[in-house]
C-alpha positions in Angstrom: 87.9 52.1 61.4 88.1 48.6 60.0 84.6 47.4 60.9 81.4 49.2 60.0 78.6 50.0 62.3 76.0 47.3 62.7 73.4 50.0 62.9 73.9 50.7 59.2 72.1 47.5 58.3 68.3 47.4 57.6 66.6 44.3 59.0 66.6 42.7 55.6 70.2 43.4 55.1 71.1 42.0 58.5 69.1 38.9 57.8 70.7 38.4 54.3 74.2 38.9 55.8 73.7 36.4 58.6 72.3 33.8 56.2 75.2 34.3 53.8 77.5 33.6 56.7 75.8 30.3 57.6 73.4 31.6 60.3 69.7 30.7 60.5 67.1 33.2 59.5 65.7 33.6 63.0 69.1 35.0 64.2 68.3 38.3 62.6 65.2 38.8 64.8 67.3 37.9 67.9 70.1 40.3 67.1 67.7 43.1 66.0 65.8 42.8 69.3 69.1 43.1 71.3 70.1 46.1 69.3 67.0 48.2 69.3 64.7 46.9 72.1 67.2 46.0 74.7 69.8 48.4 73.4 73.0 46.5 74.3 76.4 48.2 74.7 78.4 45.0 73.9 77.7 42.1 71.6 78.5 39.8 74.5 75.3 40.9 76.2 73.2 39.0 73.7 72.7 36.0 76.1 70.4 34.0 73.9 72.7 34.2 70.9 75.3 31.5 70.5 78.9 32.4 70.9 79.9 31.7 67.4 77.4 34.2 66.1 78.6 36.8 68.6 82.2 36.3 67.5 81.1 36.6 63.8 79.5 39.9 64.6 82.5 41.2 66.5 84.8 40.3 63.7 82.8 42.3 61.2 80.9 45.1 63.0 81.1 47.6 65.8 78.5 49.0 68.1 80.2 52.3 68.7 81.7 54.6 66.1 81.4 57.9 68.0 82.0 59.3 71.5 80.4 62.2 73.3 82.9 65.1 73.1 80.6 67.6 74.8 77.1 67.7 76.1 75.1 70.8 76.9 71.7 70.9 78.6 69.4 73.9 78.4 67.1 75.2 81.0 64.1 74.1 78.8 65.4 70.5 78.8 67.0 70.6 75.3 70.2 68.7 75.2 72.9 69.3 72.5 75.4 66.5 71.9 78.8 67.0 70.2 79.9 63.6 69.0 83.4 62.8 67.9 83.5 60.3 65.0 86.1 57.6 64.5 88.0 59.8 62.0 88.2 62.7 64.4 85.5 64.8 62.9 82.7 66.2 65.1 79.0 66.5 64.5 76.0 67.8 66.4 72.8 66.1 67.5 70.0 67.7 69.5 67.3 66.3 71.8 64.3 68.5 72.1 61.3 68.1 74.5 57.8 68.9 73.4 54.4 68.3 74.8 53.9 65.6 72.1 57.1 63.7 72.9 60.9 63.7 72.5 62.3 64.8 69.1 65.9 64.3 68.0 67.5 66.5 65.3 70.1 64.4 63.4 73.1 65.3 61.2 73.7 63.7 57.8 77.0 65.2 56.7 80.3 66.4 58.2 80.0 70.1 57.1 77.8 71.5 54.5 78.2 72.7 50.9 74.8 74.4 50.5 76.3 77.7 51.6 73.3 79.5 53.1 74.8 82.9 53.9 73.1 83.1 57.3 73.9 79.6 58.6 76.5 78.5 61.1 76.4 74.9 59.7 77.8 76.1 56.3 80.8 77.8 57.8 82.8 74.5 57.3 82.6 72.9 53.9 81.4 69.3 53.7 84.3 66.8 54.1 82.2 63.7 53.8 78.8 62.1 54.1 77.8 60.2 57.2 77.0 56.5 56.6 73.6 55.2 57.6 75.1 53.6 60.7 76.5 56.9 61.9 73.1 58.6 61.5 71.3 55.8 63.3 73.8 55.8 66.1 73.0 59.4 66.9 69.5 58.2 67.8 70.8 55.2 69.7 73.2 57.4 71.7 70.4 59.8 72.7 68.1 57.0 73.6 70.8 55.3 75.7 71.4 58.6 77.4 67.7 58.7 78.4 68.0 55.0 79.5 71.0 55.7 81.7 69.1 58.5 83.4 66.3 56.1 84.0 63.9 58.2 82.0 61.1 56.0 80.7 60.4 58.3 77.7 61.7 57.2 74.4 62.6 59.1 71.3 59.3 59.5 69.5 60.1 62.0 66.7 63.0 62.7 64.4 63.8 65.7 62.3 66.6 65.4 59.8 67.6 69.0 60.0 71.1 68.9 61.5 74.3 69.7 59.7 74.4 69.0 56.0 71.9 68.5 53.2 70.0 65.2 53.7 69.1 64.7 50.0 72.7 65.1 49.1 73.4 61.9 51.1 70.4 60.1 49.6 71.3 56.4 49.9 72.4 56.6 53.5 69.4 58.8 54.4 66.9 56.3 53.0 68.6 53.4 54.8 68.5 55.4 58.0 64.8 56.1 57.6 63.9 52.5 57.0 66.0 51.3 60.0 64.4 53.7 62.5 60.9 53.3 61.1 61.0 49.5 61.3 58.3 48.3 63.7 60.5 45.4 64.9 63.0 47.9 66.4 62.7 51.6 67.3 59.4 51.8 65.6 59.4 55.5 65.1 56.3 56.3 63.0 56.9 57.6 59.5 54.5 60.5 60.2 56.7 61.4 63.2 59.8 61.8 60.9 60.6 64.9 58.9 63.3 65.3 56.3 64.3 68.8 55.5 65.9 69.9 52.2 67.2 73.2 50.8 65.7 72.2 47.5 67.8 69.6 45.7 65.1 69.3 43.1 66.2 66.1 41.2 66.5 64.2 44.5 63.0 65.3 45.4 61.7 63.3 42.5 63.4 60.2 43.9 62.0 61.0 47.4 58.5 61.3 46.0 58.8 57.9 44.3 59.9 56.1 47.5 57.0 54.4 49.3 58.0 55.6 52.8 55.5 58.1 54.1 57.8 60.5 56.1 57.2 64.2 56.1 59.0 66.7 53.9 60.1 70.2 54.8 61.7 72.7 52.4 63.9 75.5 53.4 62.5 78.2 51.2 63.6 81.4 53.1 62.7 83.7 50.2 59.9 83.9 47.6 61.8 85.0 44.6 65.0 84.1 42.8 66.9 87.3 43.3 66.5 87.3 47.1 66.8 83.5 47.5 70.0 83.4 45.5 71.3 86.3 47.6 70.9 84.2 50.8 71.0 80.6 49.5 73.5 79.9 46.7 71.8 76.6 46.1 69.2 78.6 44.2 71.6 79.1 41.4 71.5 75.4 40.6 67.9 74.9 41.6 66.0 78.1 41.1 62.4 78.5 42.4 60.9 77.3 39.1 62.8 74.0 39.2 62.0 73.6 42.9 58.3 74.2 42.6 58.1 71.8 39.6 59.6 69.2 41.9 57.1 70.2 44.6 54.2 69.6 42.1 55.5 66.1 41.3 55.9 65.3 45.0 52.3 66.4 45.8 51.0 64.5 42.8 52.7 61.3 44.0 52.3 61.7 47.8 49.4 64.0 48.4 51.1 64.9 51.6 51.5 68.3 53.2 54.8 70.1 52.8 56.2 72.4 55.4 58.0 75.5 54.1 60.7 76.7 56.5 61.2 80.5 56.3 63.8 82.1 58.5 63.0 85.6 59.5 65.9 88.0 58.7 65.6 91.6 59.8 65.0 93.9 56.8 66.0 91.2 54.3 63.0 88.9 53.7 60.5 90.0 56.4 58.5 92.6 54.6 54.8 92.4 53.6 55.9 92.3 50.0 57.7 89.0 50.6 54.8 87.6 52.6 52.5 88.2 49.7 55.0 86.8 47.2 55.3 83.7 49.3 51.5 83.3 49.5 51.3 83.6 45.7 54.1 81.0 45.3 52.2 78.3 47.2 48.6 79.4 46.7 47.7 76.7 44.2 48.4 74.0 46.7 47.8 75.9 49.9 45.6 73.0 51.3 48.9 71.0 51.3 51.2 73.7 52.6 52.3 75.0 56.0 54.7 77.8 56.5 57.0 77.6 59.5 58.3 81.1 60.4 61.6 80.8 62.2 63.0 83.7 64.1 66.7 83.9 63.2 69.3 82.7 65.7 72.1 85.2 65.5 75.7 83.9 65.2 79.0 85.7 65.6 80.2 84.8 62.2 77.2 86.4 60.4 76.9 89.8 61.9 75.2 91.2 58.8 72.0 89.3 59.8 69.8 90.0 62.7 66.5 88.5 63.9 63.3 90.2 62.6 61.5 92.2 65.2 58.5 90.7 66.9 56.3 93.2 65.1 57.6 92.2 61.7 57.2 88.5 62.5 53.7 89.1 63.6 52.8 91.2 60.6 54.3 88.6 58.2 52.3 85.9 60.0 49.1 87.9 59.7 49.6 88.7 56.1 50.0 85.0 55.3 46.9 84.1 57.3 45.0 86.9 55.4 46.1 85.3 52.2 44.7 81.9 53.2 48.1 80.3 54.1 48.4 78.0 57.1 51.4 79.1 59.1 52.9 79.4 62.6 56.0 80.8 64.4 58.6 78.3 65.6 60.5 79.8 68.6 63.8 78.1 69.3 64.6 75.4 71.8 67.9 75.6 73.8 68.4 79.3 73.3 71.0 79.3 76.1 73.2 76.5 74.6 74.3 77.7 71.2 70.9 77.0 69.7 71.9 77.7 66.1 72.6 74.5 64.1 76.3 74.1 63.7 77.2 76.7 66.2 78.5 74.4 68.9 80.5 72.4 66.4 82.2 75.5 64.9 83.0 76.9 68.3 84.6 73.7 69.4 86.7 73.4 66.3 87.9 77.0 66.8 88.9 76.1 70.4 90.8 73.0 69.1 92.7 75.0 66.5 93.6 77.7 69.1 95.2 75.2 71.4 
């Protein structure tokens, strides 16, 4: 692909680029409005922008870097998109419907190197980072899908919890966040955006220092090093002590609540013992902590893991509550359409290789 996605530019970057190429400052506002408010499909559709500017943009940028390879819609309204990138790689993006609005789960990398032993996303190693334009374009494609269906709703929430580790693609992640949060465009509120990390501790310091006020979620999944290393190899590099030190720094800088994601694996991490350990781990900042208990989505490739029983999930929940920890259970969306993150992608790649 010779030209880069125009969606990869922040407003300030677009403005600077246009002025460096002889355009007036106000052109940035015009172009931005066409991109994010009117959501054009062709540069030629910008009918109040002069032709020379349109040709300049066409020579240097593209509006489309991916195509819909497959789309699945669940009975509950969840839609999973499999996008094919310009280099032939495929990624997943998911639209979820909640009573508070429409949330899109975006992907930040092609594959994943974190290597969580229960996760379908990590079955294929990371081959590259997505650039900021490719991440933004996932949101734009979902929104245009809604527009084409003449649905008046707009994407109101974003979770950066798709394939890959967001903080391992830090620069592109942050540009993406500033683009979608910009009130001159999509205007998705910072408090409606959540970034999830497996615990890349040194990048959490950078994230804490950045002024943007998006939410942070940490995939904790186990309350001690032995168990966490067993199911998340990232814990070897960033053990719980390093992770919690970064948490302390984040809370000192942001004073914002952190969500702890905890996947419920039958007879692995779902005992009362682990619930009490988890409560002890976050007790000192429990007023800024929320534990999200996630019933495991079984995948064919990880037959060693099964979902915790409803009784164990309930007991774990009640133990945390008794210990003074705010928590809830997150039941999955799109259970009938390969709900596990990365599952649709891995199945499609297998089909392609089998042909």
